[in-house]
N, C-alpha and C positions, 0 to 999 in steps of 0.2 A: 395381545391386541387382536381384535377381531375385525378383519377386513371383509367387507361384503362388496363383491363386484357383481354387477348385473350384466349378463351376456344375452343380448336379445338378437336373434337372427332376423334380419330384414331381407325381404326379397329384393333382388337387384333389378327385376323387370316386372312390368305390369301385365297382368293376363290379357287385358284388352288390347294393349299394344302388340303383344305376341300374336293374338288372333288377327289383328289388322295387317301385320307383316306377313303372316301366312296367306291371307286373302290376296294381298298384292302379289306375292310370289306365285300363287296359283293362277292369277290372271295373266301374269307375264308368261308363265309356262304354257297356258292355253293359246296365247297369241303367237308364241314361237312354233307351236305345232300346226297352226293353220297354214296351208300352202295355197297360193292363188290358183293353182291348177285344180286342186280338189274342190275349192270353193266354186270355181266356174263350172266344173263338171257337175257338181250338185245342183247348181242353178239351172243348167241345161236339162238335167234329168228331171227336175221338178217341173219345168215347162213342158216337156214331152209327156210326162205323166198327167199333168193337168189337162192337156189337150185330149188325151185318150179318155180321161174321166168325163170331160164335157161331151165328147162324142157318144160315149156309152150311156150317159145320162139322157141325152136326146133320143137315143134309140130305144131305151127302156121306158121312156115316158109314155109311149103309146100303149104298151101292154102291161104296165105295172099297176093298173087301177086296183085289182084284187090281189095282187101278189107283191106287196110292198117289201116283205122280208126277202123274198127271192131277188127282187130288183137290187136291194142294197148289198146282198151277198155277191151278186154278179158284178155290181159296180166296184166293190172293193177287190174282187178277184182280178178285174181288168187293171185296176190301179197297181196292185202288187206285181202282176205279170209284166206290165209296162216298165215298172221300176227294175225288175230283174233282167228284162230283155235289153234295155237300153243303157244300163249302167256302164258297161265297157265302152260302148260307142260314144257316150257323152264324155267319158274321160279322155278318149283318144281325140275327140274333137276339141276339147278344152286345151289339151296339150299342143295340138297343131295351132290353135288360135294364139296361145301364149308364145310359142316359138316364132310364129310369123310376126307378131307384134314386137318381140324382142329384136328380131333381125331388122325390121323397119326402123325401129328406134336407133339402133346402132348405126345404120346407114345414114339416117338424118343427122346424127351427132357427128359422124365423120365428115359429111358434107359441110356442116356449119364450121367445123374446125378447119377444113381446107379453105373455106371462104375467109375466115378470120386470118389465117396464115398468109393468104395471098394479099389481103388488105394491108397487113403489117409489112409485107415484103415490098409493096409499092412505095412505102415511105421510108424504109430502112435499107441503106445500101449494103450493109453487112449481111443482113438476112437474104437479100436478093443474090449476093455473091455466093452464099451458102447454097441457096436453091439452084443457082446455075451450076455449081460444081456437083451437086447431087444429081441433077438431071444429066450432066455430062457423063457421070459414072454409070447412071442407069441406062443411058443410050448405048454405052459400050457393052454392058452386061447382057441385056435382052431387049430387043426392040419390039418383039411381037406380043409380049404380055403386058403392055402398059395400059393404064386406065385412061378414059377420056380427059380427066383432069390433068394427068401428066402430059398428055399430048398437047393440051391447051397451053399449059405452062411452058413447055419446051418451044412451041410455036411462037408464043409471045416473046420469049427470051431471044429466040433466033432473029425475030423481026425488030427487036428493041422497042417494043410497044409498051414499056412500063414507065412510070413516072417516079422520079426520085427527087 
């Protein structure tokens, strides 16, 4: 008996799909490598360089009638010098801006959370009792390092000015 079997090797993946998956992976990798500080520093640096180029262009406009090549070389020299000189400064400035915005955002979030907690405590007796005991413990631990919110809460609780 003569058995003829056909063994055909089929690819399990499509080349176009593989290229598309690689492209998506590359885009994700590029997105992960971008940092907000570097982006802000680059934008600040571009703004400073653009300002220097405009000033240099205005200054060279008066004497560049016959020396157009020299004017362009000077203009690009100013642009590259400004980029080199202000790269570190713009990165430091971007880092300071980012850190101050982060601190402001955290402070605002804490303030909103305190306000929500206080609003809930005014309607919930158990939560108010927990706050009273926490404030009592805090007053015995250290009175000089308390925040204005803690002072306000303790004053309101002492004067019984809450609504339940």
